[in-house]
N, C-alpha and C positions, 0 to 999 in steps of 0.2 A: 344254105348250110347254117348260117347264123341263127335263122328262125327256128330251124329244127333243134338246135342246141338249147335255145331258150326254152322251148316248149318241153323239151326232155328234163331241163333243170327244174322248171316249174312243177312238172309231174312228180319228180322225185321228192321235191320239197313237200308237196301236198301229201304224198303217200307217207312220209316220215311223220307228218303232223296228225294223221288219222288217229292213231292210238292215243295220242294226247288229247285230242278233240273228244273222242269218245269217252275217255277217262274223266274229262272236266265235265261233260254232259251228264255223266252219271250222278254228279253232285249238285246239278243246277235244275231247278223246277220253274218252268213257265206257268204263270197263274193269272187269273183275272176274274172280274165280276162285272155283270151288266145289269142295269136297271132301267126300265122305261115304262111310261104310263100316260094316262089322260087325267088331268085335274080340273076340277070345277071350283072356282072361287067366287063367292057371293058378292064381294065388293072389293074390286081391284082399282084403287084410286078413283072410285066412284061408279064403276060399272062391273056387272058380273063378267066372268071370263071363263072359257074353256081352254085349257092350255096343254100342249104336249111337253111334258117335263121328264127329264131323265136324271139318273144319278141321285135320287131322292131317298129311297129305302136303303140303298147302299150306293156310295160314290162309284161311279164307273171307273174301273182301273185295269191295267195289266202290268205285270212286273215279273222280275226274276228274283229267286231266292237261292242262294249257294251255300254249300257246306263242304269244308275240306277237313278231313280227320288228320290232326297234326300229331296224334299219339298221345298216350298218357292221359286220356280223358279231355284233351284240349282239341278244340276245332276252330277254324276260321270261318266266319260267316259273312254274309252281305245280303242286302236287299235294295233293289232298285224298282220303284214303283211310280208309274205314270197315271195321272188322272185326266179324263177327257169327257167331252160331251158326245153322247151317243147320237143326239139329234143332228149335230153339226159336224162332228168328227174333230172339233177344235180341242187343243190342250187346255186344261184349267191351270190354277196355280200360276196365272200371268204367263202362260206359255212355256213354263219350265219343262224340260224333258222328263225329269223324275221328281216332280213337284210334291208328290204325296209322301214318299219316303225315299232316302238315298243314304245308306249308311254301310260301314264295314266294322268288323269287330272280332273279338275272341269269346268263345263260350266254353265254360269249364263246369265242373261239378258244383261250383259255387254260384254260378250265374253267368250273365253275358255282359261284357263291357264293349260298348259300340260308340262310334263317331260319325256324325253327319247330321242330315236333316231328319228328325224323328218326332214322333208324337210324345206329348207329355203324359203324366199319369192320370189326368182327368180322363183322357181317351182309354189309356191302357186298363185301369182298374175300375173306373165307374161306368164308362160306356161299354166297353167290351165285356165288362163284368156282369152286364145284364140288369143294371139297376134302373135304367131309364126305359121303362116299358113303352112310352109314347113312341120310340123308335121302331117298335114292332107293329104300329098302326098304320098311318099314312106314309111314315118316313120323314115328315116335317117335325123332326124330333127335338130340335134345339129348344132350349129355354128362351124366355123373352130376349130378343136381341142377340141370342147366342153369345152373351157376354162371357159365358164360362167355357166356351169352346167345345160344346158337346157335338158339334157338326165335325169336328177334327180340324177346326181352323188354327188351334193353338199348337201347330208343329213348331218345334224349336230348332232353328237352323244352327249351323256351326257349333253343334252341341256334343257333349260327352255324357254318356248315360250308362248307369249300372242297373241292371234288373236281376234280381236274386233268383236262384233256383227255388224250387218247392221245398220247403222244410216242414213237413208234417201238416200240409194244407196252408202254410203261411208263405207269403212272398212280400218282398219290399223293393223299393227302388229310389234312386237319387239321380238327378241329372242337372246339367249346367249349360246354358247357352252363352257363348262369348259374343259381345256386341261388336267386337272388332273395330272399336273407335280409337284412334290414337290419342293418347293422353287422357282418356276417360274410360276406365275399366267398367264403370257402372252403367253408362249410357247404352241402351239397347240390349242389355243383358237379361237373362231370365234364369230361373231355377224351379225345380219341381221335385216333390218328394211324395211317396205314397206307400201304402200297404194294404194288403188283401189277405183274407183268410176264407178258406172254403172247407166245408165238411160235406157229408153226404146230402144233407137237407138244408144247411144254413150257410149263408155267405154274407160277409160284411167287408167293407173297405173304407178307407179314409185318405184323403189326398190333400195337397196344397201346391199351387203354382203361382209363382210371382213373375210378372212381365214388366220390365222397365221400359218406358217410352213406347208402348205398343203402337204399331201402325199396320195399314192394310187390313186384312181379315181380322187381325187381333185387335185392331183399333175400334173407333166409335164413330158412326154416323147415326146420331141418336133418333132423328126423325124417321129415317128409313127403317131402323132397327125396332124402335119402340113406339112411333106414332106420337111422341111427346114434343112440345115447343120449347121446353126449357131443360137444361142438363148442366149440372155443377154450376148453377147460378147465372148461366149465360142463356140468351135466346138463341135457339138453334134452328127454328122455323117460324114462318109467319103464315096466318091463314087469312085469305081474302074473305071478309065477312059477307060480301055480296055473292060470290061465287062458290065459296068453299074450297077453292084451289089453294094447295099448300106450296110454299116456296122453301125448299131445304136450303138453309144457309151454310151447311157444311157437307155437300154432296161428295166431297173427296176426303172426308174424315176430320176429326179433331185430333190435335196432338195433346195428349194427357201425359201426366208423369208416370203413372203406373196402374196396374190393376193386380189385385190378388184374389185368387179363386180358392176357396175351401169347399170341400165336398165330402159328404159321408153317407153311406147308404147300407141297407140290410135287406136281405130277402130270405124267404122260407118256403121251402117246397113241401106240400102235403099231398102225396099221390100225384094226381094230374094237375093240381092247383098250385100256383106260385103267388105269393104276396110279396109286394115290394114297398119300401119306403126310401125317400131320398131327400137330403137336405143340401142346399147349396147357399153359400154366402160369398158374394162377389163385391169387393171394395175397390172403388175407383178414386184416384187422386189427381187433381189438376186445378189450375187457375186458383190456387191458394185454398182449395177446400176439398172435401171428400163426400162421397155418397156410397151407400151400400144397398145392394140388391139382395133380397132373400127369396129363396125358392123352396117351397114345400110341396112334395110330390109323393102320391101314393097310387098304387095300382094293382091289378091282378091279371094273371095269364092263365088260361085253362086249355089243356089239351082234350079236345073232344074225341080224338082218335090219335094214333101215332103220327098221321100225316096232316092233321088239320088242328089249329089252335086260334084262339081269340084273345084279345086284351081289352081292358077298360082302364083308363088312366085318368087322373086329376092332378092339376098343378094349380097352386096359388102363389102368386109373385107379388112382392112389394118393392117399390123403388121410388124414392123421394115422395111426391104427391100421387103417384100413380098405382093402381092396383089391377091385377088381372086374374081372372079365373078361366081355366082352359080344360075342356073335357075332350078326350080322345078315345076312339074305339077302333077295332080293326080285326080282320080275320085273314088268316093265311092258309092256303093249301099246298102241300108239297108234292108235286108229281114224282120227284126223285130227291136225292141228296143235293142235286145240283140245280134243280129247276122248280120254281115256285110261283104261284100267282097270289095277289092280295088284293084287298079293298078296305078302305077305312074312311074316317071323317074326323075333323077336328072343329070344335066350336070355341071361340074366344070371346069373351066379355071384359071390356075394360071399363074403369070408372068414368063418369061424365068428365069430359075435357081431354081425354086421351083417345087418340085414334087407334083402333085395334090393328095389330100387325102380327100375324102368326109366325112365330120364330123370327127368322130373318129371311123368309121365303118370298113374301109377296109385297108389292107396294102397299102401304097402310091404307085401310078402309077410310071412307069419309065420315063414318060413324064409330061408335065405340063397340061394334059387333063385327065379326068376320067369321065365315064358315068355309071349309074346304072339304071336298070329296074326292077321293082317288081311287083308281083302279090300275093295277100295273103288274108286272112280272119281273122276276130276276133269274139270272142264269149264271152259273159260276163254272170255271174250268181251271 
């Protein structure tokens, strides 16, 4: 008798919740994106390599987006997004459940105010704005060392963010990350500002992000990222002259004071042709000194048909005594709005004395050259 009463009670509760569940689900979207492929690397710490790699063209993800209409043009919004490896099934972002994005907020006719773990405006306006065409090639799209966070590494946690609505093609945004360090409001904090303007054929954007005491993916492992042996006046790696084997002296990263990322881009569309230019300036301070990386980038994208396009992109980078030239090309075929296949290649040439390392993707070459070739596919839902 007792068990029957419990069953009936649970059934009644479930039945009463069905309308609420259906109503809630009507405002919640499950989404995701998958990427996987095969990559050839000409010199991976001294040897060529064929590698299965995923989450390259787009980071693998699944998540939920929700909207609740509060009336009067106001709505509550949230996003929870997980990043993971398709090859192993393991979570990225140090195993965080929703390490890519996790925020809640309010949206109005003026814009969205959100709180949580969120991307900065380098990602929102320059990367998603389409100014970095190298990302449409192989997907190894970050600039040297990914110092500027083009891979999406510079998510700001514990952050408050305002992203404006579109006003005649113009949008702007500001955000602040709390360091949450007792007695020190500055330590571990960050802020980001940006603006973007779009017309039918022209687009331009400008952003700045300042991160204090960056660590983890926001931080610096100079040899792994750049293939250099000195950084901010310190020796960061040694090379055995007999074997050429490198010893990274900071494999867990260096603690610097801050990094500031300035970026500006423009693009113009002429029929099926898109022309892009991008400039980034990344200033790093630490150990009583500072250094600046400058990235000059230009490229073109052309639609041969509505479902097939190709890109050609060139980057020139300067940092301390090192120089890099990188050429990227790729082609993409869209089976549908959700599924595509792509192929591309990157060639990186560094100056003498610097070991080539494409983006922050591979172990540095034992020479000043490195080449990758990749084929892959993406699917979204």
